[in-house]
C-alpha positions in Angstrom: 144.3 117.6 142.3 146.9 120.0 140.7 149.2 117.1 140.0 146.3 115.3 138.1 145.6 118.4 136.1 149.3 118.8 135.3 149.5 115.2 134.3 146.5 115.6 131.9 148.0 118.7 130.4 151.3 117.0 129.9 149.6 114.1 128.1 147.6 116.5 125.9 150.8 118.3 124.9 152.5 115.0 124.2 149.6 113.9 122.0 149.9 117.2 120.0 153.6 116.7 119.6 153.3 113.1 118.5 150.3 113.8 116.1 150.9 117.1 114.4 149.1 116.2 111.2 146.1 114.8 113.1 145.8 118.0 115.1 146.1 120.1 111.9 143.2 118.1 110.4 141.1 118.5 113.5 141.5 122.3 113.4 140.7 122.2 109.6 137.5 120.3 110.2 136.5 122.7 113.0 136.9 125.7 110.7 135.3 123.9 107.8 132.3 123.0 109.9 131.8 126.7 110.8 132.4 127.8 107.2 129.8 125.3 106.0 127.2 126.7 108.4 127.8 130.2 107.2 128.0 129.5 103.4 125.8 126.4 103.1 128.2 125.3 100.3 127.1 121.8 99.6 130.4 121.1 97.7 132.0 120.5 101.1 129.5 118.1 102.5 131.5 115.1 101.3 134.6 116.3 103.0 132.7 116.8 106.3 131.1 113.4 106.1 134.3 111.7 105.3 136.3 113.5 108.1 136.4 110.5 110.4 137.8 108.4 107.5 140.4 111.1 106.7 141.4 111.5 110.3 141.9 107.8 110.9 143.8 107.4 107.6 146.3 110.0 108.8 146.4 108.4 112.3 147.2 105.0 110.8 149.9 106.4 108.5 151.5 108.1 111.6 151.9 104.7 113.2 153.1 102.9 110.1 155.7 105.5 109.0 157.1 106.5 112.4 160.9 106.5 112.1 160.8 105.2 108.5 161.6 106.6 105.1 158.0 106.9 104.0 157.3 109.5 106.7 156.5 112.0 103.9 153.2 110.2 103.2 152.1 110.9 106.7 152.4 114.6 106.2 150.9 114.5 102.7 147.9 112.8 104.1 146.5 116.1 105.4 145.7 116.8 101.7 143.7 113.7 101.1 140.5 115.7 101.5 141.2 117.2 98.0 140.3 114.0 96.1 137.3 113.5 98.4 136.2 117.1 97.5 136.7 116.5 93.8 135.4 112.9 93.2 132.9 112.0 96.0 129.4 113.4 95.7 127.2 111.1 97.8 127.4 111.5 101.6 126.5 108.9 104.1 125.7 106.3 101.4 126.5 102.6 101.7 130.1 103.2 100.3 130.8 105.7 103.1 129.7 103.2 105.8 131.7 100.3 104.3 134.8 102.6 104.0 134.4 103.6 107.7 134.3 99.9 108.7 137.3 99.0 106.5 139.3 101.8 108.1 138.6 100.4 111.6 139.8 97.0 110.4 142.9 98.5 108.8 143.7 100.2 112.1 143.5 96.8 113.8 145.6 95.1 111.1 148.2 97.9 111.2 149.3 96.8 114.6 149.9 93.3 113.2 149.2 91.3 116.3 149.1 87.5 115.5 148.3 86.6 119.1 144.6 86.8 119.6 144.8 88.2 123.1 147.1 91.0 121.9 144.9 91.7 119.0 141.7 92.0 121.1 143.6 94.1 123.6 144.4 96.7 121.0 140.8 96.7 119.9 139.3 97.1 123.4 141.7 99.9 124.2 140.9 101.6 120.9 137.2 101.5 121.5 137.6 102.6 125.1 139.6 105.6 124.0 136.9 106.7 121.5 134.1 106.1 124.1 135.9 108.1 126.7 136.6 110.9 124.3 133.0 110.9 123.1 131.6 110.9 126.6 133.7 113.9 127.7 133.0 115.7 124.5 129.2 115.3 124.9 129.5 116.6 128.5 131.5 119.6 127.4 129.2 120.4 124.5 126.1 120.2 126.8 127.8 122.5 129.3 128.6 125.0 126.6 125.1 125.0 125.3 123.6 125.3 128.8 126.0 128.2 129.7 125.0 130.0 126.5 121.3 129.7 127.1 121.7 130.6 130.8 123.4 133.9 129.9 120.8 134.5 127.2 117.9 133.9 129.6 119.3 135.9 132.6 120.9 138.9 130.8 118.6 138.8 127.7 121.5 139.1 125.3 122.7 137.1 122.2 119.1 136.4 121.4 119.7 136.0 117.6 122.7 133.7 117.7 121.3 130.4 119.1 121.6 128.5 115.8 125.1 129.9 115.1 126.4 129.1 118.6 125.1 125.5 118.5 126.6 125.0 115.0 130.0 126.4 116.1 130.0 124.5 119.4 129.1 121.3 117.6 131.9 121.8 115.1 134.6 122.6 117.7 133.4 119.9 120.1 133.1 116.9 117.8 135.6 117.7 115.2 138.2 119.3 117.5 137.9 118.4 121.2 136.9 114.8 120.6 139.8 114.2 118.2 142.3 115.7 120.7 140.9 113.7 123.6 141.2 110.5 121.5 144.8 111.2 120.7 145.5 111.8 124.4 143.6 108.6 125.6 145.1 106.3 123.0 148.8 107.0 123.7 150.9 103.9 124.5 147.9 101.7 124.4 149.6 98.5 123.3 151.0 97.6 126.7 149.3 96.3 129.9 146.4 94.0 130.5 142.8 95.2 130.3 141.4 95.1 133.8 137.9 96.5 134.5 135.2 95.3 136.8 132.5 96.9 134.7 133.8 95.0 131.6 133.9 91.8 133.7 130.3 92.1 134.7 129.2 93.1 131.2 130.8 90.1 129.5 130.1 87.5 132.2 126.6 88.5 133.4 125.0 90.4 130.5 126.4 89.6 127.1 127.3 85.9 127.5 123.9 84.9 129.0 122.1 86.9 126.3 124.2 85.1 123.6 123.3 81.7 125.2 119.6 82.6 125.1 119.9 83.6 121.4 121.7 80.3 120.7 118.7 78.4 122.2 116.2 80.4 120.2 118.1 79.9 116.9 118.6 76.2 117.5 114.9 75.8 118.3 114.0 77.7 115.1 116.5 75.6 113.1 114.8 72.4 114.4 111.4 73.9 113.4 112.3 74.8 109.8 114.0 71.4 109.4 111.0 69.4 110.7 108.4 71.3 108.7 110.9 71.8 105.8 110.2 75.5 105.3 112.4 78.5 104.3 113.8 80.6 107.1 112.2 84.1 107.4 114.1 86.9 105.7 114.9 88.8 108.9 116.6 85.8 110.4 119.7 86.6 108.3 120.3 89.8 110.4 119.8 87.8 113.7 122.4 85.2 112.4 124.8 88.0 111.6 124.5 89.5 115.1 124.7 86.1 116.8 127.7 84.9 114.9 129.6 88.2 115.2 128.9 88.3 118.9 130.0 84.7 119.4 133.5 85.3 118.1 133.8 88.8 119.6 132.9 87.5 123.1 135.2 84.5 122.5 138.1 87.0 122.1 137.0 88.8 125.3 137.4 85.8 127.5 141.1 86.4 128.0 140.2 89.7 129.8 137.7 88.5 132.3 138.7 87.5 135.8 136.6 84.3 135.9 135.8 82.4 132.7 132.4 80.9 133.3 131.7 80.3 129.6 134.8 78.6 128.3 132.6 75.5 127.6 130.5 77.6 125.3 133.2 79.4 123.4 135.4 76.3 123.0 132.8 75.0 120.5 131.9 78.3 118.9 132.7 77.2 115.4 130.5 74.2 115.7 127.8 76.2 117.5 127.3 78.7 114.7 127.1 76.2 111.9 123.3 75.6 112.0 122.7 79.4 112.1 125.0 79.8 109.1 123.2 77.0 107.2 119.9 78.8 107.7 121.6 82.1 106.6 122.8 80.6 103.3 119.5 78.9 102.5 117.6 82.2 103.0 120.2 84.2 101.0 120.3 81.7 98.1 116.5 81.6 97.9 116.1 85.3 97.8 118.8 85.8 95.2 117.5 83.0 93.1 114.0 84.5 93.3 114.7 88.2 93.1 118.3 88.6 91.9 121.1 90.6 93.3 120.7 94.1 94.8 123.5 96.2 96.2 122.4 95.3 99.7 122.1 91.6 98.9 125.7 91.6 97.6 127.0 92.9 100.9 124.8 90.3 102.6 126.7 87.6 100.7 130.0 89.2 101.6 129.1 89.3 105.3 128.1 85.6 105.0 131.4 84.7 103.5 133.3 86.6 106.2 131.3 84.9 109.0 131.6 81.5 107.4 135.3 82.0 106.8 135.7 83.0 110.5 134.0 79.8 111.7 136.2 77.6 109.5 139.4 79.5 110.5 138.6 78.9 114.2 138.3 75.2 113.7 142.2 75.3 113.7 144.1 76.7 116.6 146.9 77.8 114.3 144.7 79.5 111.6 142.1 80.9 114.1 143.5 84.4 114.3 141.5 87.6 114.5 144.2 89.2 112.3 143.4 86.8 109.5 139.6 87.4 109.9 140.3 91.2 109.6 142.4 90.7 106.5 139.7 88.5 104.9 137.0 91.2 105.7 139.1 94.0 104.3 139.8 92.0 101.1 136.2 91.0 100.4 134.6 94.3 101.4 137.1 96.3 99.3 136.7 94.1 96.3 132.9 94.8 96.0 133.2 98.4 97.0 136.1 99.8 95.0 137.1 97.5 92.1 135.3 98.5 88.9 133.3 95.8 87.3 132.7 93.7 90.4 131.3 96.4 92.8 128.0 95.8 94.5 126.3 98.3 92.2 127.8 96.6 89.1 126.6 93.1 90.3 123.1 94.6 90.9 123.1 96.1 87.4 124.1 92.8 85.7 121.7 90.7 87.7 118.7 93.0 87.3 119.4 93.5 83.6 119.0 89.7 83.1 115.6 90.0 84.7 114.7 93.1 82.6 114.5 95.2 85.8 117.3 97.6 84.8 117.6 100.5 84.4 114.9 101.2 87.0 112.1 103.5 86.1 112.3 107.1 87.0 109.4 109.3 88.1 108.9 113.0 87.9 110.7 113.5 91.3 113.8 111.8 90.0 113.4 108.7 92.2 114.4 105.4 90.7 111.0 103.7 90.9 107.5 104.4 92.2 104.2 102.6 91.9 101.0 101.3 93.5 100.1 98.1 95.3 96.5 97.4 94.6 94.2 94.4 94.0 90.8 93.7 92.5 90.6 90.3 94.2 87.4 90.1 96.4 88.0 90.5 100.2 87.3 87.5 102.4 85.0 88.8 105.2 84.5 85.4 106.9 84.6 85.8 110.7 83.6 89.5 110.7 80.1 90.8 111.5 80.2 94.4 110.4 81.9 96.4 107.5 82.4 100.2 107.7 83.4 102.5 104.9 86.5 104.4 105.8 86.9 107.9 104.5 90.3 109.6 103.7 89.2 112.9 105.3 87.7 113.9 108.6 83.9 113.3 108.7 81.1 112.8 111.2 79.7 110.0 109.0 82.0 107.3 110.4 85.6 106.1 110.3 88.3 108.2 108.6 91.9 107.6 107.9 95.1 109.7 107.8 97.9 108.0 105.9 100.7 110.4 105.1 104.5 109.7 104.7 105.1 110.1 108.5 102.3 108.3 110.2 99.2 106.2 109.5 96.2 106.8 111.8 92.7 105.3 111.8 90.0 107.4 113.7 86.6 106.5 114.9 83.6 108.8 114.3 84.2 110.4 117.7 87.8 111.1 116.7 89.3 108.6 119.0 92.3 106.7 117.6 91.7 103.1 116.8 95.1 102.4 115.2 98.3 104.4 114.8 101.8 103.5 113.4 104.6 105.1 111.5 104.0 104.6 107.8 107.4 103.1 107.0 107.2 100.7 110.1 103.7 99.6 109.1 104.8 99.0 105.5 107.8 97.0 106.6 105.7 94.9 109.1 103.3 94.1 106.2 106.3 93.0 104.1 107.5 90.8 107.0 104.1 89.3 107.2 104.4 87.9 103.7 108.1 86.9 104.2 109.7 89.8 102.3 112.3 92.4 103.2 112.4 96.0 101.8 115.2 94.8 99.5 113.1 92.1 97.8 110.9 92.5 94.6 107.2 92.4 95.5 105.3 89.8 93.5 101.6 90.6 92.7 100.5 87.4 94.4 101.1 89.0 97.9 99.3 92.2 97.1 96.0 91.2 98.8 97.9 90.3 102.0 99.8 93.6 102.0 96.5 95.5 101.6 95.1 93.9 104.7 96.1 95.3 108.1 95.1 92.8 110.8 94.1 94.2 114.3 92.6 92.7 117.4 89.1 91.5 116.3 89.2 93.8 113.3 91.0 94.4 110.0 91.6 97.5 107.9 91.4 96.9 104.1 93.4 99.3 102.0 92.5 100.5 98.5 96.1 100.9 97.6 99.6 101.6 98.9 101.8 104.1 97.0 105.5 103.2 97.3 108.8 104.6 96.2 112.0 102.7 95.8 115.6 103.8 95.7 117.8 101.1 97.1 114.9 99.8 99.3 111.1 100.0 99.1 109.4 102.7 101.2 105.7 103.0 101.8 104.7 106.7 101.2 100.9 106.8 101.3 98.1 104.5 102.0 94.4 104.9 100.9 91.7 103.1 102.9 88.8 101.1 101.6 86.9 99.6 104.6 87.1 98.5 108.2 85.9 95.0 109.2 84.8 94.3 112.8 
């Protein structure tokens, strides 16, 4: 036991010696997190949110400049938080998430593994190092919290410091401890084969069978839309993204399983995903042609190009390299995220200006757009026997309705709940019912259908839906009209 602890301590010290700038950044983010809690200075929010990007940037530069003349850039990278502090205002917006994805791809490309097995091996070990670090950090954080509250409960001390302790423990655990554990676990990770029984079972008996079921579902749906000659539903695009990505990811995992039961499936992966990609592009083309580009729809096109490029690359054994796929993804995502004039926001602006939808209206709350979905078209009551008035306040006269931003609830006169759902979820399900997504413009022709909530042997008719829109539509409030039974 002592030897194991000593070995772990040796690995930790070696990680600190090999990664001095990363350790310095981890300490800085720990202190900054505590300072932010005390000061509530919102100017530092962008630096805290971009801390994973900054840490990974330094980590990549450490590998690329080791033993080379450009080593000075590695040490300077600890100051990259300064431009983030000065120029970046939005935190956790779409640019942040795309940047985080790009940095993961740059890490993979930085190893420059042309061989697919070697490339996937680096990726698997990288993910495993982060997962192990995250798991141990969460355990340590929970133990620290439980010890604090145990001491507080038993000895009745430190009663006014719960919030501060949790904030400090969170900062030190996830900014400091997790970073150090990752550096320790990811040492010398480029050598040796990945061998793990859990991984074996996961790939062979969980993920691959699930992928096969999804393939059957998508093929049946492809046959359906082809036979009846209809447009694919909007949400199918996200299923196609998941299916195609999983197909090529699991194809790369096959080299690391002990028994390859599904070689027959992954051998034809490029051909297998083509029908799904055809549906994807038909749906994307229709919605862009109908409603124009939005920022999210631009990224939908880029993801489609990446997936289609991947499929065509893997038609060739020589060109089918995960390294080339990563380079393609980095180039396309970077182009529409960072290059002025062709960013996703610029494309949205140009497209919507042609449709006279830009700049978007601004309401008193500073939101881009708000409005009402309402209709004067008579309600079809065929098939119903009774109609009840629905009040928007509690009453003993009959049905009443609570439709705030968080939840939408329909009560009977005895205050029993007839229907309850999250307002946003309900609004999105109504959009799906008419074949729209939250990113699409809402034509007036579908208003009557949106105002009708179908239930078992009943229907709730709404007077109006109040919505707000920033990058997507959000249902905020619903006013009832009547209940059909």
